[in-house]
C-alpha positions in Angstrom: -17.9 61.2 8.7 -21.1 60.0 7.1 -23.9 62.5 6.7 -27.6 61.8 6.4 -30.6 63.7 5.3 -32.8 64.8 8.2 -36.1 63.2 7.1 -37.3 64.7 3.9 -35.7 68.1 4.6 -32.6 69.3 2.8 -30.6 69.4 6.0 -27.7 67.0 6.3 -26.5 65.9 9.7 -23.6 63.7 10.9 -24.6 60.1 11.6 -23.3 60.6 15.1 -24.6 63.5 17.0 -23.3 65.1 20.2 -25.5 64.8 23.3 -24.9 67.6 25.8 -27.2 67.1 28.9 -24.1 67.1 31.2 -22.5 70.2 29.6 -22.2 73.1 32.0 -22.6 70.7 34.9 -20.6 67.6 35.3 -18.6 68.7 32.2 -17.1 72.2 32.8 -16.8 74.9 30.1 -13.1 74.0 29.3 -14.0 70.4 28.8 -17.1 71.3 26.7 -14.9 73.3 24.4 -12.4 70.5 24.1 -15.2 67.9 23.3 -16.9 70.2 20.8 -13.7 71.2 19.0 -12.7 67.5 18.7 -16.1 66.6 17.4 -16.0 69.3 14.7 -12.5 68.2 13.8 -13.9 64.6 13.3 -16.7 65.9 11.1 -19.5 65.8 13.7 -21.7 68.7 12.8 -24.9 67.9 14.9 -25.0 69.2 18.4 -28.2 68.7 20.4 -29.1 70.5 23.6 -32.1 71.9 25.5 -33.0 75.0 27.4 -33.3 73.0 30.6 -30.1 71.1 30.4 -28.1 72.0 33.6 -30.4 75.0 34.1 -29.4 76.6 30.7 -25.7 76.3 31.3 -25.4 73.7 28.6 -26.5 76.2 26.0 -24.2 78.8 27.4 -21.2 76.5 27.4 -22.0 75.4 23.8 -22.4 79.0 22.7 -18.9 79.9 23.9 -17.4 76.7 22.4 -18.8 77.3 18.9 -17.8 81.0 18.7 -16.0 81.4 15.4 -17.2 77.9 14.4 -21.0 78.5 14.1 -21.1 77.8 10.4 -19.6 74.3 10.9 -22.4 73.0 13.2 -26.1 72.1 13.0 -27.3 73.4 16.3 -30.4 71.8 17.8 -32.2 72.8 21.0 -35.5 72.3 22.7 -38.4 74.1 24.4 -41.5 73.1 26.4 -40.0 71.5 29.6 -40.4 73.5 32.8 -37.7 76.1 33.0 -39.1 78.4 35.8 -41.7 78.7 38.4 -44.2 80.8 36.5 -47.4 79.4 35.0 -46.2 80.0 31.5 -42.6 78.8 32.0 -43.3 75.5 30.3 -45.4 74.0 27.5 -45.8 74.5 23.8 -47.9 77.7 23.8 -47.0 80.7 21.7 -46.0 82.5 24.9 -43.7 79.7 26.0 -42.1 79.1 22.6 -41.4 82.8 21.9 -39.9 83.4 25.3 -37.9 80.1 25.1 -36.4 80.8 21.7 -35.3 84.3 22.7 -33.6 83.0 25.8 -31.9 80.1 23.9 -30.6 82.4 21.2 -29.1 84.6 23.9 -27.4 81.8 25.7 -26.2 80.1 22.5 -24.7 83.4 21.3 -26.3 83.0 17.8 -29.1 84.6 15.8 -30.6 81.4 14.5 -31.2 77.8 15.6 -30.9 75.1 13.0 -33.4 72.6 14.5 -35.9 73.9 17.2 -37.7 71.0 18.9 -40.7 70.7 21.2 -39.2 68.8 24.1 -42.4 67.0 25.0 -46.1 66.9 23.9 -48.3 69.6 25.5 -51.8 68.3 25.9 -53.1 71.7 26.9 -52.1 73.7 23.9 -53.9 73.3 20.5 -51.7 71.9 17.8 -52.7 74.9 15.7 -51.2 77.3 18.2 -47.9 75.4 18.5 -47.4 74.9 14.8 -48.3 78.5 13.9 -45.9 79.8 16.5 -43.1 77.6 15.2 -43.8 78.5 11.6 -43.6 82.2 12.5 -40.1 81.5 13.9 -39.1 79.8 10.7 -40.5 82.7 8.6 -38.6 85.2 10.8 -35.3 83.4 10.3 -34.7 82.7 14.0 -35.3 79.0 13.3 -34.6 77.0 10.2 -36.2 73.6 10.8 -38.5 72.3 13.5 -38.7 68.9 15.2 -40.5 67.1 18.0 -39.2 65.0 20.9 -40.9 62.3 23.0 -44.0 62.4 20.7 -46.2 59.4 20.1 -47.1 58.6 16.5 -50.6 60.1 16.8 -49.2 63.3 18.3 -46.7 63.7 15.5 -49.3 62.9 12.9 -51.8 65.5 14.3 -49.1 68.2 14.4 -47.9 67.7 10.9 -51.4 67.3 9.5 -52.4 70.7 11.0 -49.2 72.2 9.5 -49.8 70.7 6.1 -53.4 72.0 6.1 -52.4 75.6 6.6 -49.1 75.5 4.6 -46.9 75.9 7.7 -43.6 74.3 8.5 -43.8 70.6 9.5 -41.7 68.6 12.0 -38.7 67.3 10.0 -37.7 65.0 12.8 -38.6 63.3 16.1 -36.3 62.5 18.9 -37.4 59.3 20.8 -36.0 57.1 23.5 -34.7 54.2 21.4 -32.0 51.5 21.8 -31.7 47.8 21.7 -33.6 47.3 24.9 -36.2 50.1 24.3 -38.1 49.3 21.0 -41.6 50.4 21.7 -41.4 53.1 18.9 -41.1 50.4 16.3 -44.8 49.6 16.6 -46.3 52.9 15.5 -43.8 55.8 15.4 -41.3 54.2 13.1 -43.9 53.2 10.5 -45.3 56.7 10.6 -41.9 58.2 10.0 -41.2 55.9 7.1 -44.6 56.7 5.5 -44.2 60.5 5.9 -40.5 61.1 5.7 -39.8 62.1 9.3 -36.2 61.7 10.5 -35.6 59.8 13.7 -32.9 61.0 16.2 -32.6 58.3 18.9 -31.4 59.4 22.4 -29.9 57.3 25.2 -28.5 54.9 22.5 -26.3 53.1 25.1 -29.0 52.7 27.8 -27.2 55.0 30.2 -24.0 52.9 29.8 -25.5 49.5 30.1 -24.8 48.8 26.4 -21.1 49.7 26.9 -20.6 46.6 29.0 -19.3 48.5 32.0 -21.9 46.9 34.3 -21.3 43.2 35.0 -23.6 40.6 36.3 -23.4 40.2 40.1 -20.9 43.0 40.5 -21.3 46.5 42.0 -21.4 49.3 39.5 -18.1 51.0 38.9 -17.5 53.9 41.4 -18.7 57.2 40.0 -20.8 55.6 37.3 -24.5 56.4 36.7 -25.4 52.9 37.6 -24.5 53.5 41.3 -27.6 55.6 41.8 -29.6 56.0 38.6 -32.9 54.0 38.6 -32.9 54.5 34.8 -29.7 52.4 34.4 -30.6 50.0 37.2 -33.8 48.9 35.5 -31.7 47.1 32.9 -29.9 45.0 35.6 -32.0 41.8 35.0 -30.8 38.3 34.3 -32.4 38.3 30.9 -30.7 41.5 29.9 -27.3 40.4 31.1 -27.8 37.2 29.1 -28.5 39.2 26.0 -25.7 41.6 26.7 -23.2 38.8 26.9 -24.4 37.5 23.5 -24.1 41.0 22.0 -20.5 41.3 23.4 -19.7 38.0 21.8 -21.1 39.2 18.5 -19.1 42.4 18.6 -15.9 40.8 19.8 -16.0 38.3 16.9 -15.8 41.3 14.6 -13.2 43.2 16.5 -15.7 45.7 17.8 -17.1 46.8 21.2 -20.7 46.4 22.3 -21.0 50.2 22.5 -20.1 50.4 18.8 -22.6 47.7 18.0 -25.4 49.5 19.8 -24.8 52.7 17.7 -24.3 50.8 14.5 -27.5 48.9 15.1 -29.5 52.1 15.4 -27.9 53.5 12.3 -29.2 50.5 10.4 -32.8 51.1 11.6 -35.3 52.8 9.3 -35.4 56.6 9.1 -32.6 57.1 11.7 -30.8 60.3 10.7 -28.4 60.8 13.6 -27.7 59.0 16.9 -27.4 61.3 19.8 -24.7 60.0 22.2 -24.0 62.0 25.3 -20.4 62.2 26.3 -18.4 63.7 29.2 -14.9 63.4 27.6 -13.1 63.4 24.3 -12.2 59.7 24.9 -15.9 58.8 25.0 -16.5 60.8 21.8 -13.7 59.0 20.0 -15.0 55.6 21.2 -18.5 56.4 19.8 -17.1 57.6 16.5 -15.7 54.1 15.8 -19.3 52.9 15.2 -20.0 55.3 12.3 -18.3 53.3 9.5 -19.8 49.9 10.7 -22.5 49.0 8.2 -24.2 45.8 9.5 -25.2 43.3 6.8 -28.7 42.0 6.5 -27.7 38.6 7.9 -26.0 40.3 10.8 -29.2 42.2 11.6 -31.1 39.0 11.5 -28.7 37.4 13.9 -29.0 40.4 16.2 -32.8 40.2 16.1 -32.6 36.6 17.2 -30.4 37.6 20.1 -32.6 40.5 21.2 -35.8 38.4 20.9 -34.6 35.7 23.2 -37.0 34.9 26.0 
């Protein structure tokens, strides 16, 4: 396994992270344990979840699976998405953050969280309140590092500027939607992260499975796949995207690789990317993703891929 620094922090995370939004739901506890134990055995130390994944059952299943192995994982979770019906059951207020961290610690069966992330920007809570509450958690030892998710560049900049002004903990990382067909963050967020040393943790690296090649032009999605009903996946079913996908498959095949491996390797070659979060529902999927970690794309290969991805 290859390990990378999380931004300018001293924390080292595996280049491939484990996405868990199906754990405790589609993936039962027995399968969660098998996946996590296999991941740890392969050197994957970064596990990412959230308090709202499968209604909190993801955290519970992870907590059970890492019992006795806690020191071998970097555990990341999130707060701020709606987790209840009450007026304070969402957002990045002190009330929401403190209640959220206590519930997550209980479900995860641990007394600290390695990376605690604000799941989405809260426009109603001052940055000073959010960052002070997070710093208090770091000072208390309940949280070791903090991160953001789904933040625009200006939102991340504002939060970290406030924290820097008062000497509080700053966001070490940001988790954006980023893959070969979703590159909007390259305009402002990536340059900001490069300038200020913020680690990038892409999610949905395979575009919901589109970048695995399982969906074919003019054919119905495989039975049981997300593409049968997911509008997120179906948005990529365009003639242009299938043209690009076929070129990417050719590129990967010429090198004895799969297009899924290529999608992850491409992200790992992008600036400031610390770990790529790939969600899995089986050990087989995990092992397929792991094959990408040692693929270091050359500069000329990245140039060729840019030409493919930029085709009109």
